[in-house]
Structures are given as structure tokens and as C-alpha cells.
N, C-alpha and C positions, 0 to 999 in steps of 0.2 A: 139631401133630404132636412137640412135646417139644422138649428141648433138644438131644438127640442129632441132629436135622435141622438145626439153626442153623448149624453149621460148614459143611455142604454147600450150603446155600441161599446163605450169604455168598460163599463161593466161586464159585458160579455166576453170582451178582449181579455181583461184582468182575469176571469175566472177561468176562461179556456185555457190559460197558461199554467193553472195549478196542478200539480202532480196527481192528485185524487180525480179532477176532472179529466184529464188526458188519458189516465187510465181507463175510466168509465167510457169515455168516447171511444177507445180503440176496442173494447169489448162490445159496445152498442155497435160499431160499425160492421163488426164480425157477424153479429146476430141478425142486423137488419138492414145492412147495406145494399145498395143497388148491385145486383149481380154483374159480372161482365157481359156485355152486348157480344154476341157470336159475331164473328169477322163477316160471315155471308150476309148478315142484318145490315152492318155497317156499310158493306159495300153496295146494299141496294139504295142508298141515300142518292137521290137526284138532285135535291134543291141544293141551292149555293150554302155552303158551310164554312163557318170560319171559327175559330177557336179564340177565346179570351180567357187567360189562366192568371192566376195568383202566383208570381215566382215562388212564394214561400208555402204553396199549397202542401200541406201533409197528409190529407187524406187520398187524393189522387196526384201524385208528385208531376212535377213539370216535364221530366223524361217521358211520359205516358204523353203528353200533349205534343211533344216534340216527335215521338215516334208517331202518332197518328198523323200530324201535319205533314211528316215526309211520306207517310205510307199511302195517304189519300189525297195529298195535293192541298190539303186545307190550310189557309193563312193561319198563322199564329201570331196573336199579340200578347205580350206578357206584361202584366202590371206588377211593377217593383212595390215593395213592402206590403205585399198583400198575400194572404192565405187561400183558404178555399172559398171566399166570399168577397171577390174585390170589388164587386158594387157597393158592399157596404163599408169596406176597410179603406178604398180609394176611390169614391164616387166620380170625382173630377177625372181622374185617369181612366177609369173604367167607361166613361161617357165619351171621352176623346177617342178611344178604342172602337167603342160601338159606332159613333158617327163615321169613322174612318172605315169600318164595314160598311155601313150602308151607303158612304159614299161610292165605295168600290162596286157595290151592285146595282145601285141606283143614281148613276150620273146625272146630274142636273143638266139639261140642255139649255143654252143661252140662246 
């Protein structure tokens, strides 16, 4: 995302670590967070699915991704040093994982 994005990212990461913002985010997630998708709906997914997850995601813990991966057979790629937004926190690692996913689904024929 380039150097122009770095100050914005740094500010957001710094703010997200403050106790008052953490408390506010917990409250907000309870109020407006996305509800759990019923298992019957998840089981109806027929397109290739892969999970790219931040190892330090506190909103939806890595254990949830591991369980989904095991239950549904979805490959899981974990991004170290990333929370709930690995594409912003570790863009290079995210892109590497994404390219691996795409390579698995769309093999290039030579």
C-alpha cells in the first residue's frame, strides 16, 4: 500500500492497543458484530474456500479458524504478527498467502 499508508496504519495500531479503545471495541463488537453463521448455511458453501488468518486476531480467535479448517476441509494460512486485518498489518505475507491460495485453485498450465 506504499509509504503513504504507513502513518495511518501506525496510528490505528497504536490507538487499538489503548485500554479505552479496547474496551470500546469489545462493547461495539457485542452490539454490532456479525452474528454466527448457522452451520447448515456454512455447509452449503460449494466454492473453493481457504482461510487466511492473523495469528493474533482477538476478534475471531485462531482456534475458530483451526476448527473451521478441520471441520470443512478448508486450507488455513496463518499470518504471523497480524491480528484481525492481516492485509494491512502484514501486506507482503498476506499477498504471499493469497497467491498460494490462487495457485492451488488456478494452476498455470505450461
